C-alpha positions as CSV (number, residue, x, y, z in Angstrom):
1,M,-63.4,-10.8,-10.6
2,A,-62.3,-11.4,-14.1
3,K,-62.0,-7.8,-15.0
4,Y,-59.4,-7.2,-12.3
5,Q,-57.6,-10.5,-12.7
6,V,-57.3,-11.0,-8.9
7,E,-56.9,-14.8,-9.3
8,S,-53.9,-14.3,-11.6
9,W,-51.8,-11.8,-9.5
10,G,-53.2,-12.3,-6.0
11,A,-51.0,-15.3,-5.2
12,N,-53.7,-16.5,-2.8
13,Y,-53.2,-13.4,-0.6
14,F,-55.9,-11.3,-2.2
15,S,-59.3,-12.2,-3.5
16,V,-62.9,-11.0,-3.7
17,D,-65.7,-12.3,-1.5
18,D,-69.3,-13.1,-2.5
19,D,-70.4,-9.6,-1.6
20,G,-67.9,-7.9,-3.9
21,F,-65.3,-6.8,-1.2
22,A,-61.6,-7.1,-1.7
23,T,-60.1,-9.4,1.0
24,V,-56.7,-10.2,2.2
25,T,-55.5,-13.6,3.5
26,P,-52.0,-12.9,4.9
27,D,-51.3,-16.5,5.9
28,P,-52.8,-18.8,3.3
29,Q,-51.9,-21.9,5.4
30,A,-54.2,-20.6,8.1
31,G,-56.8,-19.4,5.6
32,A,-58.2,-16.6,7.6
33,S,-59.4,-13.6,5.5
34,V,-60.6,-10.1,6.3
35,R,-62.0,-7.3,4.2
36,V,-59.5,-4.6,3.4
37,A,-62.3,-2.0,3.7
38,D,-62.9,-3.2,7.3
39,I,-59.3,-2.5,8.1
40,V,-59.6,1.0,6.7
41,E,-62.8,1.6,8.6
42,E,-61.0,0.7,11.9
43,L,-58.2,3.2,11.0
44,R,-60.8,5.9,10.3
45,R,-62.4,5.1,13.7
46,R,-59.0,5.9,15.2
47,G,-58.9,9.2,13.5
48,F,-56.7,8.4,10.5
49,R,-57.6,9.5,7.0
50,S,-56.5,8.5,3.5
51,P,-54.1,7.8,1.9
52,F,-53.1,4.7,3.8
53,M,-50.2,2.3,3.6
54,L,-51.2,-1.1,4.9
55,R,-48.5,-3.6,5.7
56,F,-49.0,-7.3,6.4
57,P,-46.1,-8.9,8.2
58,Q,-47.7,-12.3,7.9
59,I,-47.4,-12.1,4.1
60,L,-43.7,-11.3,4.4
61,K,-43.1,-14.3,6.7
62,D,-45.1,-16.5,4.3
63,R,-43.0,-15.4,1.4
64,V,-39.8,-16.4,3.2
65,R,-41.4,-19.7,4.1
66,R,-42.5,-20.4,0.5
67,L,-39.0,-19.5,-0.9
68,N,-37.2,-21.8,1.6
69,E,-39.6,-24.7,1.2
70,A,-39.4,-24.5,-2.6
71,F,-35.6,-24.6,-2.5
72,G,-35.9,-27.4,0.0
73,E,-38.1,-29.4,-2.3
74,A,-35.8,-28.9,-5.2
75,I,-32.8,-30.0,-3.1
76,R,-34.6,-33.2,-2.1
77,E,-35.9,-33.8,-5.6
78,F,-32.4,-33.7,-7.2
79,D,-30.5,-35.1,-4.2
80,Y,-28.4,-31.9,-4.1
81,P,-25.6,-32.5,-1.6
82,S,-25.5,-29.0,-0.1
83,T,-27.9,-26.5,1.3
84,Y,-29.7,-23.2,0.6
85,Q,-29.8,-20.0,2.5
86,G,-31.6,-16.8,1.5
87,V,-30.7,-13.2,2.2
88,F,-33.0,-10.2,1.9
89,P,-31.6,-7.2,0.0
90,V,-32.3,-4.3,2.3
91,K,-32.3,-1.8,-0.5
92,V,-35.7,-3.2,-1.7
93,N,-37.4,-2.0,1.5
94,Q,-35.7,-0.6,4.5
95,Q,-38.8,0.1,6.6
96,K,-38.3,-1.2,10.2
97,V,-41.6,-3.1,10.3
98,V,-40.6,-4.9,7.1
99,V,-37.0,-5.8,8.1
100,D,-38.1,-6.8,11.6
101,A,-40.8,-9.2,10.2
102,L,-38.3,-10.8,7.8
103,T,-35.5,-11.2,10.3
104,E,-37.9,-12.9,12.7
105,M,-37.7,-15.8,10.2
106,S,-33.9,-16.0,10.6
107,G,-34.0,-18.6,13.3
108,R,-36.2,-20.9,11.3
109,H,-34.5,-20.6,8.0
110,R,-31.1,-19.0,8.8
111,Y,-32.4,-16.1,6.7
112,G,-30.0,-13.2,6.4
113,L,-29.6,-9.8,5.0
114,E,-27.8,-8.2,2.0
115,V,-26.6,-4.6,2.5
116,G,-25.1,-2.2,0.0
117,S,-24.0,0.9,2.0
118,K,-22.6,1.9,5.3
119,A,-26.1,2.9,6.5
120,E,-27.6,-0.4,5.5
121,L,-24.7,-2.3,7.2
122,V,-25.5,-0.4,10.4
123,L,-29.1,-1.4,10.0
124,G,-28.2,-5.0,9.4
125,L,-26.0,-5.2,12.5
126,T,-28.9,-4.1,14.7
127,H,-30.9,-7.2,13.9
128,D,-30.8,-10.5,15.8
129,L,-29.9,-13.0,13.0
130,H,-29.3,-16.7,13.4
131,P,-25.5,-17.4,14.0
132,E,-25.3,-19.1,10.6
133,A,-27.3,-16.5,8.7
134,L,-25.3,-14.5,6.2
135,L,-24.7,-10.8,6.1
136,I,-23.7,-10.2,2.5
137,C,-21.9,-6.8,2.0
138,N,-22.3,-5.6,-1.6
139,G,-21.8,-2.2,-3.2
140,Y,-18.8,0.1,-3.4
141,K,-16.9,0.3,-0.1
142,D,-14.6,2.7,1.7
143,R,-12.3,1.7,4.6
144,D,-14.9,2.6,7.3
145,Y,-17.4,0.3,5.6
146,I,-14.8,-2.5,5.4
147,E,-13.6,-2.1,9.0
148,L,-17.1,-2.2,10.5
149,A,-17.9,-5.3,8.5
150,L,-14.7,-7.0,9.6
151,R,-15.2,-6.1,13.3
152,A,-18.8,-7.4,13.0
153,A,-17.3,-10.7,11.7
154,H,-14.8,-10.8,14.6
155,A,-17.7,-10.3,17.0
156,G,-19.5,-13.3,15.7
157,S,-21.6,-12.2,12.7
158,R,-21.3,-14.3,9.5
159,V,-20.2,-11.4,7.2
160,I,-19.0,-11.9,3.7
161,L,-17.5,-8.9,2.0
162,I,-18.2,-9.0,-1.8
163,C,-15.5,-7.2,-3.7
164,E,-16.8,-5.3,-6.7
165,T,-13.3,-4.1,-8.0
166,I,-9.7,-5.0,-7.8
167,H,-9.2,-2.0,-5.5
168,E,-11.7,-3.4,-3.0
169,V,-9.7,-6.6,-2.9
170,K,-6.6,-4.6,-1.9
171,D,-8.5,-2.5,0.6
172,V,-10.1,-5.5,2.3
173,L,-6.7,-7.2,2.7
174,S,-5.1,-3.9,3.9
175,V,-7.8,-3.1,6.5
176,A,-7.9,-6.8,7.7
177,S,-4.1,-6.7,8.2
178,E,-4.3,-3.5,10.1
179,I,-6.9,-4.6,12.6
180,G,-5.9,-8.3,12.8
181,V,-9.1,-9.8,11.5
182,A,-9.2,-12.5,8.8
183,P,-11.9,-11.6,6.2
184,A,-14.5,-13.8,4.6
185,M,-14.4,-12.5,1.0
186,G,-16.4,-12.9,-2.1
187,F,-15.9,-11.8,-5.7
188,R,-18.8,-10.5,-7.8
189,A,-18.5,-11.8,-11.3
190,R,-19.6,-9.8,-14.3
191,L,-21.2,-12.5,-16.4
192,N,-21.7,-12.5,-20.2
193,S,-25.3,-13.6,-19.6
194,K,-28.0,-11.0,-19.4
195,G,-31.4,-11.0,-17.7
196,A,-34.7,-10.1,-19.4
197,G,-37.3,-7.4,-18.9
198,K,-37.1,-3.7,-17.8
199,W,-33.6,-4.1,-16.1
200,I,-31.9,-6.2,-18.8
201,E,-28.9,-3.8,-18.8
202,S,-28.1,-4.6,-15.2
203,G,-26.2,-7.7,-16.4
204,G,-23.8,-8.5,-19.3
205,N,-20.3,-7.3,-20.1
206,H,-21.1,-3.7,-19.5
207,A,-22.8,-4.0,-16.2
208,K,-22.0,-1.4,-13.5
209,F,-20.8,-3.9,-10.9
210,G,-18.5,-6.8,-10.9
211,L,-15.1,-8.2,-11.9
212,S,-14.4,-9.3,-15.5
213,T,-12.9,-12.8,-16.0
214,L,-9.4,-11.3,-16.3
215,E,-9.9,-9.3,-13.1
216,I,-11.1,-12.4,-11.2
217,L,-7.9,-14.2,-12.2
218,E,-5.9,-11.2,-11.2
219,A,-7.6,-11.0,-7.8
220,V,-7.1,-14.8,-7.2
221,A,-3.4,-14.3,-8.0
222,M,-3.3,-11.4,-5.6
223,L,-4.7,-13.6,-2.8
224,E,-2.3,-16.4,-3.6
225,A,0.7,-14.0,-3.6
226,A,-0.4,-12.7,-0.2
227,G,-0.7,-16.3,1.1
228,C,-4.4,-15.9,2.0
229,S,-6.4,-17.4,-0.8
230,D,-8.4,-19.3,1.8
231,V,-10.3,-16.0,2.6
232,L,-12.2,-16.4,-0.6
233,K,-15.5,-18.1,0.3
234,C,-18.1,-16.9,-2.2
235,L,-18.7,-16.2,-5.9
236,H,-21.6,-13.8,-6.5
237,F,-23.4,-12.7,-9.6
238,H,-26.5,-10.7,-10.4
239,I,-28.1,-10.1,-13.8
240,G,-31.0,-7.8,-12.9
241,S,-34.3,-7.2,-11.2
242,Q,-37.7,-8.6,-12.2
243,I,-36.3,-11.2,-14.7
244,S,-39.2,-12.2,-16.8
245,D,-37.8,-15.2,-18.7
246,I,-36.7,-18.4,-17.0
247,L,-34.3,-19.2,-19.9
248,C,-32.2,-16.2,-19.0
249,I,-32.0,-17.3,-15.4
250,K,-31.0,-20.8,-16.5
251,E,-28.2,-19.5,-18.7
252,A,-26.9,-17.2,-16.1
253,V,-26.9,-19.9,-13.4
254,K,-25.1,-22.3,-15.7
255,E,-22.4,-19.7,-16.5
256,G,-22.0,-18.7,-12.9
257,A,-21.7,-22.4,-11.8
258,R,-19.1,-23.0,-14.5
259,L,-17.1,-20.1,-13.3
260,F,-17.5,-21.3,-9.7
261,C,-16.1,-24.7,-10.6
262,H,-13.0,-23.3,-12.4
263,I,-12.2,-21.0,-9.5
264,K,-12.8,-23.7,-6.9
265,R,-10.2,-25.9,-8.4
266,R,-7.6,-23.2,-7.7
267,V,-9.2,-22.0,-4.5
268,P,-10.6,-24.9,-2.5
269,S,-12.0,-22.6,0.2
270,L,-14.7,-21.4,-2.2
271,S,-17.9,-22.9,-1.0
272,I,-20.8,-20.5,-1.7
273,L,-22.5,-19.5,-4.9
274,D,-24.6,-16.4,-4.5
275,M,-27.0,-16.2,-7.5
276,G,-28.2,-12.7,-6.7
277,G,-31.8,-11.5,-7.1
278,G,-34.1,-11.2,-10.1
279,L,-36.9,-13.6,-9.0
280,G,-39.9,-11.9,-10.7
281,V,-43.4,-10.9,-9.5
282,D,-46.5,-11.4,-11.8
283,Y,-47.8,-7.9,-11.5
284,D,-50.0,-8.1,-14.6
285,G,-51.2,-11.7,-14.0
286,S,-50.3,-12.8,-17.5
287,S,-47.6,-15.4,-16.6
288,T,-45.7,-14.3,-19.6
289,S,-42.3,-12.8,-20.3
290,S,-43.7,-9.3,-20.3
291,D,-41.8,-6.6,-18.3
292,W,-44.3,-6.9,-15.4
293,S,-44.7,-10.6,-15.3
294,R,-42.7,-13.8,-15.4
295,N,-43.1,-17.0,-17.4
296,Y,-42.2,-19.3,-14.5
297,S,-43.4,-20.1,-11.0
298,L,-41.4,-19.9,-7.7
299,E,-41.1,-23.6,-7.7
300,Q,-39.8,-23.8,-11.2
301,Y,-37.2,-21.0,-10.5
302,C,-35.9,-23.0,-7.5
303,R,-35.7,-26.3,-9.5
304,E,-33.9,-24.7,-12.4
305,C,-31.3,-23.1,-10.0
306,V,-30.6,-26.3,-8.2
307,Y,-30.6,-28.5,-11.2
308,S,-28.4,-26.2,-13.3
309,V,-25.8,-25.9,-10.6
310,L,-25.8,-29.6,-9.9
311,T,-25.5,-30.5,-13.6
312,V,-22.5,-28.2,-14.1
313,C,-20.7,-29.4,-10.9
314,R,-21.1,-33.0,-11.9
315,Q,-19.7,-32.3,-15.3
316,E,-16.8,-30.5,-13.7
317,E,-16.4,-33.0,-10.9
318,V,-16.5,-30.3,-8.3
319,A,-18.4,-30.5,-5.0
320,P,-21.6,-28.4,-5.3
321,P,-21.7,-25.2,-3.3
322,M,-24.1,-23.9,-0.7
323,L,-26.7,-21.8,-2.7
324,V,-27.7,-18.3,-1.8
325,T,-30.2,-16.0,-3.5
326,E,-30.9,-12.3,-2.8
327,S,-34.6,-12.3,-3.7
328,G,-36.2,-9.0,-2.6
329,R,-39.0,-8.0,-4.9
330,A,-40.6,-11.5,-4.7
331,I,-40.4,-11.4,-0.9
332,V,-41.9,-8.0,-0.1
333,A,-44.0,-6.8,-3.1
334,Y,-47.1,-8.6,-1.8
335,G,-46.7,-7.3,1.7
336,S,-47.9,-3.7,1.2
337,L,-51.0,-2.1,-0.1
338,T,-51.8,1.6,-0.7
339,V,-55.4,2.7,-0.2
340,V,-56.6,6.0,-1.7
341,S,-59.9,7.8,-1.8
342,P,-61.3,9.8,-4.7
343,L,-61.9,13.5,-4.3
344,K,-63.5,14.6,-7.5
345,I,-64.1,13.5,-11.1
346,I,-62.8,15.6,-14.0
347,G,-65.0,15.0,-17.1
348,R,-68.5,13.7,-17.9
349,T,-69.3,10.1,-16.9
350,S,-72.7,9.8,-18.6
351,P,-74.8,11.6,-21.2
352,G,-76.6,14.7,-19.9
353,E,-78.8,17.5,-21.1
354,V,-76.9,19.9,-23.4
355,P,-78.6,23.4,-23.7
356,I,-78.8,24.6,-27.3
357,G,-79.9,28.1,-28.1
358,P,-82.0,29.2,-31.1
359,D,-79.0,30.8,-32.7
360,S,-76.7,27.8,-32.3
361,C,-74.5,27.0,-35.4
362,H,-75.7,24.3,-37.8
363,Q,-72.9,21.9,-36.7
364,V,-74.3,21.9,-33.1
365,R,-77.8,21.3,-34.4
366,E,-76.5,18.4,-36.6
367,L,-74.8,16.9,-33.6
368,R,-78.0,17.0,-31.6
369,S,-79.9,15.3,-34.5
370,S,-77.1,12.7,-34.8
371,L,-77.4,11.9,-31.1
372,N,-81.1,11.2,-31.5
373,E,-80.6,9.1,-34.6
374,I,-77.7,6.8,-33.6
375,K,-78.5,3.1,-33.7
376,P,-76.6,-0.2,-33.3
377,E,-76.4,-0.5,-37.1
378,N,-75.1,3.1,-37.9
379,W,-73.0,4.0,-34.9
380,R,-69.7,4.1,-36.8
381,E,-71.0,6.4,-39.5
382,V,-72.6,8.7,-36.9
383,V,-69.3,8.8,-34.8
384,N,-67.2,9.6,-37.8
385,D,-69.6,12.4,-38.9
386,A,-69.7,13.8,-35.4
387,K,-65.9,13.9,-35.2
388,A,-65.8,16.0,-38.3
389,L,-68.5,18.3,-37.1
390,N,-66.7,18.8,-33.7
391,E,-63.5,19.6,-35.5
392,E,-65.3,22.2,-37.6
393,I,-66.6,23.8,-34.4
394,Q,-63.1,23.9,-32.9
395,V,-61.7,25.6,-36.0
396,G,-64.6,28.0,-36.1
397,F,-64.1,29.0,-32.5
398,K,-60.4,29.7,-33.1
399,L,-61.3,31.9,-36.1
400,G,-63.9,33.8,-34.1
401,F,-67.3,32.9,-35.7
402,V,-68.3,30.1,-33.3
403,S,-69.5,31.2,-29.8
404,L,-68.1,29.8,-26.5
405,E,-71.6,28.3,-25.8
406,D,-71.6,26.5,-29.2
407,R,-68.1,25.2,-28.6
408,A,-69.1,23.8,-25.2
409,A,-72.3,22.3,-26.6
410,G,-70.4,20.7,-29.5
411,E,-67.8,19.1,-27.2
412,A,-70.5,17.7,-24.9
413,L,-72.6,16.4,-27.8
414,Y,-69.7,14.7,-29.5
415,G,-68.7,13.0,-26.2
416,D,-72.3,11.9,-25.7
417,I,-72.5,10.4,-29.2
418,C,-69.3,8.4,-28.6
419,R,-70.6,7.3,-25.2
420,M,-73.9,6.2,-26.8
421,A,-72.0,4.3,-29.5
422,L,-70.1,2.3,-26.9
423,S,-73.3,1.4,-25.2
424,L,-75.0,0.3,-28.5
425,M,-72.2,-1.7,-30.1
426,N,-71.3,-5.3,-29.4
427,Q,-67.8,-4.5,-28.0
428,E,-66.6,-8.1,-28.1
429,E,-67.2,-8.2,-31.9
430,E,-65.8,-4.8,-32.8
431,D,-62.2,-3.9,-33.5
432,P,-60.5,-3.8,-30.1
433,E,-58.4,-0.8,-31.0
434,E,-61.4,1.2,-32.2
435,V,-63.3,0.3,-28.9
436,S,-60.2,1.2,-26.8
437,E,-59.8,4.5,-28.6
438,L,-63.3,5.5,-27.8
439,R,-63.0,4.4,-24.2
440,D,-59.7,6.2,-23.7
441,M,-61.1,9.4,-25.2
442,L,-64.2,9.4,-23.0
443,A,-62.5,8.4,-19.7
444,P,-62.9,11.0,-17.0
445,M,-60.0,11.4,-14.5
446,L,-60.6,10.4,-10.9
447,V,-58.5,12.7,-8.7
448,C,-57.4,10.8,-5.6
449,N,-55.9,12.0,-2.4
450,F,-52.4,10.8,-2.8
451,S,-49.1,11.5,-4.6
452,V,-47.9,9.2,-7.3
453,F,-44.3,10.4,-6.6
454,Q,-44.5,9.4,-3.0
455,S,-46.7,6.2,-3.0
456,T,-46.1,4.7,-6.4
457,P,-43.1,6.4,-7.9
458,D,-42.4,3.5,-10.4
459,T,-45.6,4.2,-12.2
460,W,-44.1,7.5,-13.2
461,A,-40.4,6.6,-13.4
462,V,-40.5,3.3,-15.3
463,R,-44.2,2.9,-16.2
464,Q,-44.6,0.0,-13.9
465,V,-48.0,-1.7,-13.8
466,F,-49.5,-2.4,-10.4
467,P,-52.8,-4.2,-9.9
468,I,-55.4,-1.6,-9.0
469,M,-59.0,-2.1,-8.1
470,P,-61.8,-0.8,-5.8
471,L,-62.1,-2.4,-2.4
472,S,-65.8,-2.8,-2.6
473,R,-68.7,-3.2,-5.1
474,L,-66.5,-5.4,-7.2
475,N,-69.5,-7.3,-8.5
476,A,-71.3,-4.1,-9.7
477,E,-72.6,-4.4,-13.3
478,K,-72.7,-0.7,-14.1
479,T,-69.2,0.6,-14.4
480,V,-67.3,3.7,-15.5
481,D,-63.9,3.6,-17.4
482,A,-61.6,6.2,-15.9
483,T,-58.0,7.2,-15.3
484,I,-56.5,8.1,-11.9
485,G,-54.7,11.3,-11.0
486,D,-53.1,12.5,-7.8
487,I,-53.2,15.9,-6.1
488,T,-49.7,17.1,-7.0
489,C,-49.3,20.1,-9.2
490,D,-47.6,18.0,-11.9
491,S,-49.1,16.7,-15.1
492,D,-47.1,13.4,-14.6
493,G,-49.0,12.8,-11.4
494,R,-51.4,10.3,-12.9
495,I,-51.7,6.6,-13.5
496,D,-52.4,5.6,-17.1
497,D,-51.5,1.9,-17.2
498,F,-54.0,-0.6,-15.8
499,L,-54.5,-4.4,-16.1
500,G,-56.8,-5.5,-18.9
501,E,-59.1,-8.5,-18.8
502,T,-56.5,-10.9,-20.3
503,G,-53.3,-9.8,-18.6
504,T,-52.7,-7.0,-21.1
505,C,-52.4,-3.4,-20.2
506,Q,-55.0,-0.7,-21.0
507,K,-55.2,3.0,-20.5
508,T,-58.3,3.0,-18.3
509,I,-59.6,1.2,-15.2
510,S,-63.2,0.0,-14.9
511,L,-64.8,1.3,-11.7
512,P,-68.3,0.9,-10.3
513,S,-70.5,4.0,-10.7
514,F,-70.3,6.1,-7.5
515,D,-70.6,9.5,-6.0
516,V,-67.4,11.1,-4.8
517,D,-69.4,12.5,-1.8
518,E,-69.9,8.9,-0.7
519,P,-67.1,6.8,0.9
520,F,-65.2,4.9,-1.8
521,L,-61.8,3.3,-1.7
522,I,-59.3,2.1,-4.3
523,G,-56.4,-0.2,-3.6
524,I,-53.1,-0.2,-5.3
525,F,-51.6,-3.6,-4.7
526,L,-48.1,-5.2,-4.6
527,V,-46.3,-2.0,-3.8
528,G,-44.0,-3.4,-1.1
529,A,-40.8,-3.4,-3.3
530,Y,-38.9,-0.2,-3.8
531,Q,-41.8,2.2,-3.6
532,D,-41.1,3.2,0.0
533,T,-37.5,3.8,-0.7
534,L,-37.9,5.6,-4.0
535,G,-40.9,7.8,-2.9
536,D,-40.0,11.5,-2.9
537,F,-41.5,14.7,-1.5
538,H,-42.8,16.4,-4.7
539,N,-44.9,19.4,-3.7
540,L,-43.9,18.5,-0.1
541,F,-46.4,15.7,0.1
542,G,-45.1,13.2,2.6
543,S,-45.7,9.6,3.7
544,A,-49.2,8.3,4.0
545,N,-50.8,7.2,7.3
546,E,-49.5,3.7,7.9
547,A,-50.6,0.5,9.7
548,A,-49.2,-3.0,10.2
549,V,-52.1,-5.5,10.3
550,W,-52.1,-9.0,11.8
551,V,-55.0,-11.3,11.0
552,D,-55.9,-13.7,13.8
553,G,-59.0,-15.4,12.3
554,P,-61.9,-14.9,9.9
555,K,-62.9,-11.2,10.0
556,D,-60.6,-10.9,13.1
557,F,-57.6,-8.6,12.8
558,R,-55.4,-6.4,14.9
559,I,-53.6,-3.1,14.1
560,V,-50.2,-4.0,15.6
561,N,-48.5,-0.8,14.6
562,Q,-49.9,2.5,13.4
563,Y,-48.1,5.7,12.3
564,R,-49.4,9.0,11.3
565,G,-48.1,10.3,8.0
566,T,-45.7,13.2,7.5
567,T,-47.0,16.5,8.8
568,V,-46.5,19.8,7.0
569,S,-43.8,20.9,9.4
570,E,-41.9,17.6,9.2
571,A,-42.0,17.7,5.4
572,M,-40.6,21.3,5.4
573,A,-37.9,20.4,8.0
574,L,-36.5,17.9,5.4
575,F,-35.6,20.9,3.3
576,G,-34.2,23.2,6.0
577,Y,-37.3,24.9,7.2
578,E,-37.5,24.2,10.9
579,R,-40.8,24.6,12.6
580,Q,-39.7,27.1,15.3
581,G,-38.0,29.3,12.7
582,M,-41.2,29.4,10.6
583,V,-43.3,30.3,13.6
584,S,-40.9,33.0,14.6
585,R,-40.9,34.5,11.1
586,F,-44.7,34.4,11.2
587,E,-44.7,36.2,14.6
588,D,-42.2,38.8,13.3
589,R,-44.6,39.7,10.5
590,H,-47.9,39.5,12.3
591,G,-47.2,39.4,16.0
592,G,-47.7,43.1,16.6
593,D,-51.3,43.0,15.5
594,D,-53.5,41.6,18.3
595,S,-56.8,41.8,16.3
596,A,-59.2,38.9,16.3
597,D,-58.6,38.3,12.6
598,T,-54.8,38.0,13.2
599,A,-55.4,35.6,16.0
600,R,-57.6,33.5,13.8
601,Y,-54.9,33.7,11.0
602,R,-52.2,32.6,13.5
603,D,-54.4,29.7,14.7
604,C,-55.0,28.5,11.2
605,F,-51.3,28.8,10.3
606,L,-50.3,26.6,13.3
607,R,-53.1,24.1,12.7
608,V,-52.0,23.6,9.1
609,L,-48.3,23.4,10.2
610,S,-49.2,20.5,12.4
611,S,-51.6,18.7,10.0
612,G,-50.9,16.0,7.5
613,T,-49.7,17.0,4.0
614,Y,-52.7,15.4,2.3
615,L,-56.2,16.9,1.9
616,R,-58.7,16.4,4.6
617,R,-62.0,14.6,3.8
C-alpha cells in the first residue's frame, strides 16, 4: 500500500496481499508467502500472547546469499583477480537462532564471524565454520582474549587478531612467544575518510579505534625488528554504521586500498583488505542519503568496492587483496519483526456529542455555533477563531471564572472543529505544514502492549525510524491518524516518527478504524539489527514471546522454535531478587495467617511471579 511504502522498504520480503493482509516471503527465490497474522494466530493457539518477536531464518540465509552473489558478480564483471569473503559482526545480534542460521551458510560461502569481546569470541568458537572461514577478532583485548584466539588458531580456526593499538601489537607478539603459536595479525587503520549518516563520527581522525598512519609505520617497524613481519595478514578499516552515501564508501575504500598497497610493498605477507561494515538499510524507503536510508543498492555497493580496490591496485602495481566486509545491519535487519497489540486509545478519534448546559460561557456557545457553520470555503477562518476561543477558556479556567464542565466542552469542541476542517479541506492542495499540524494535534495515542526500551530501543535512543504498519485491513479506506505508546511508566516510551507517503517522516501513523476490544495487530519491521542486544529492562519489562518461522510453501509454515518471554521472577532475578528469597519473605510476612483471603493473596502473588512481564489480554 502506498501509504505504508511497503514496496520501497520491503526488499521483496514483505508485501500486502489483495485482501489487505501483510505477508512475508522469507525466500524470494522460492516465492512462497504467508500472512503474518496467520503466524500470530498459530502462536495464540499455542497459548502465547503479545508482544511477539518473529524471526525468519530463511531471510537471514537469503541476505548472505545476496551479498555473496553481488560480490561474485562484481568480481566477474571487473575481472578481479582475487576473492571475497564476508563475516558477520556478532555485536549486531548475538541471538543463537540468528547466529546459527548465518553460520549454516559458512559451508557454501565460507562465511565467518567478527567478534569484539571475550564473550563473543567464546560464542564464535562454538560454531562450526568452514575451514577457510575467517574469525576476525576486533575490539580491545587483554592477554586472556589473545591467548584464547591464538590457541583457537593453533587448533585449526582461521583467526585474525586485529590490533587496535600499539600496545596490542606488543601483547600479541608477547603472548604468541609464550605459548609458541605464530599469530595471524591485522592492523586497524584510522582513515581520514568519514562515513555519512547518524554514525558519521565513527570514522575520521578522531575515531575511537584504530592506528594512525604514524602508528602503523611504528607497528610495521616493530614486526620487522622482531623478525616476524610475515605475521601481518590483514589491513582493516571501518568508517561507521548505516552509511547513507555511496560517495563516502568510495572515498574510504580508495584510501584504504592505497594504504594497503603502500604497506604491502614493505610487508609482502599482507593479503587481506577488511573494509568493515556500514552497508546501509533503506528503513524509510526513500533511497536517499537520509539517516535511515541509503542512496545505493547492494549491487552498486559491491561494484564500487571491487572497482575502487582494483583501480588503486593497478595504479600502484600491487596484487589485489582478498576482500572482506563485516556487514551486519544489512544482513539481519530484515530477519526480525515485532508484533504488538493495542490495549486502549487515549484521546478522541471522531466528533461526538458534547453536552452544553444553559449556563455555559459564551465562548463554549460560540464554539458550538462554529462547529455547525464550518464549510469547505471557511474552514481556516473557523479554525483560527476556535483556537482563540479555546485559549480564552483555558485562561478563564486558570483565573477561576470558567467551570470545569465548560473547559471540557471547549476542548472537545475545538478538537471537533479541527477534525471537521480536515475532513472538509482538500488536503493535497493545502499547505502541508498546516495540514500536518492539525493531524498531529488531533492524533490520539494508541497504547500497545510492549516496551519501547526492550523491543525498539533505537526509536528512543537515536530516533531511528522503523517501518510500522497494521498486519490486516491495509486496504481500509477509513483511517485514523495516531501515535503509538508503550506500557512503561516513562513519557519517552512512545514512537513519534513514522514513514510518510513519499519516504519522508511524519509524527503520526495512519491506521484503519478499529475497536480495541477486537483483535488487531501492528507490526514493527526491520528490527533485527541491534534491538535485541540494546533492549533493556526498564520497569522490569522483559523479552517478548519469540518464535522462529520457516515457510515451506504458499500459506504453509512451521514454528521451528518458540520461546516464552521473560517472567516476572526471571526479570527480578537479573537485579538480585531471587525467586525463592522473595517467596520466603512473603511467607515471613503472611505465612502465619491461614485465612482464606491470605491463601488467595498467596496464590495471586505466586501466579504473577510466574507470569510474563507484559499485560494479559
